[in-house]
N, C-alpha and C positions, 0 to 999 in steps of 0.2 A: 504494501498498501504505500502510497504513496503521498505527501503535504507538498507545497509552494505554496510560495508567497511574491504578491506584488510590494518593493517600495513604494516611498508613500509619493513620489513622483513617475509612478510606474512605471517603471520600469522592470524586465524582467530579472530576479535572482533566482538562484541556485534553490530546487526541488534539495531537500533534505534527504532524496535518493540520488543527488548529482546530477539529474539531467539539470536541464534550464529549459523553459517551457519561457516561449517566445507572446510576445503580445500583440504581435501582430496574427498567429491564428484562426483560422477558422471560427474557429469553438470558441476562443473568448471575444471574435470581431461579434458575434452571430449574440454571443451573453449580452456584450453590449448596447450594440442596436436595440432588444429586448427589454432592455431596462431602463433605458431612455425614453423607451413606448412606454412603460406603466407609470414614471413620473413626470409625463406629459399629462396621460390620462391619471393621473394625483389629484395635477396639479385644474385640469379642467374643469373635476369633477368635484370641487376643494372648494370653487371660487363660483360652480354652481349655488351649491350648499352654503355654502358664507362658514366652515368651520375648515378646516385638515381632516382628511376621510385615515387619513393615515397611510402607508404602507399597505399590509396586507388587509387591505380592502381593495385597494387599489389595482391591487395585486388580482385577486379573486376575480373582482368586474370585470378586468381589463382581459386575463383569464376566456371569463366565458363570452363574453362578449363581441371581441376584438382580434383575438391570435389566432384563431384559424385562420381567417381572411389577413391577417396584415401576415404568416409564412405567405401561402399559397400565389401569393403578391411577391413577398421577397422570394420567390423557387422564382417563380416567370420572369419574374425582371433580371436574375443570374445567368438565368438561363439564353436570355436576348443577346 
């Protein structure tokens, strides 16, 4: 089992097993893109309600309402 860490300036650092994980990996880029969409959703929904809905609530709501369409859109864009 490998654990890895990113420095505060988001530069890759060595994992515990000695391998280096790059922040430019496709998995990391997808994670970051999805996280950004969730944070946008959190902001929009919080503005609508006039209060902070919190990350967990935004995450759940975004997954249910938007994740499938968002992923399909990204897959289509990547294939063109």
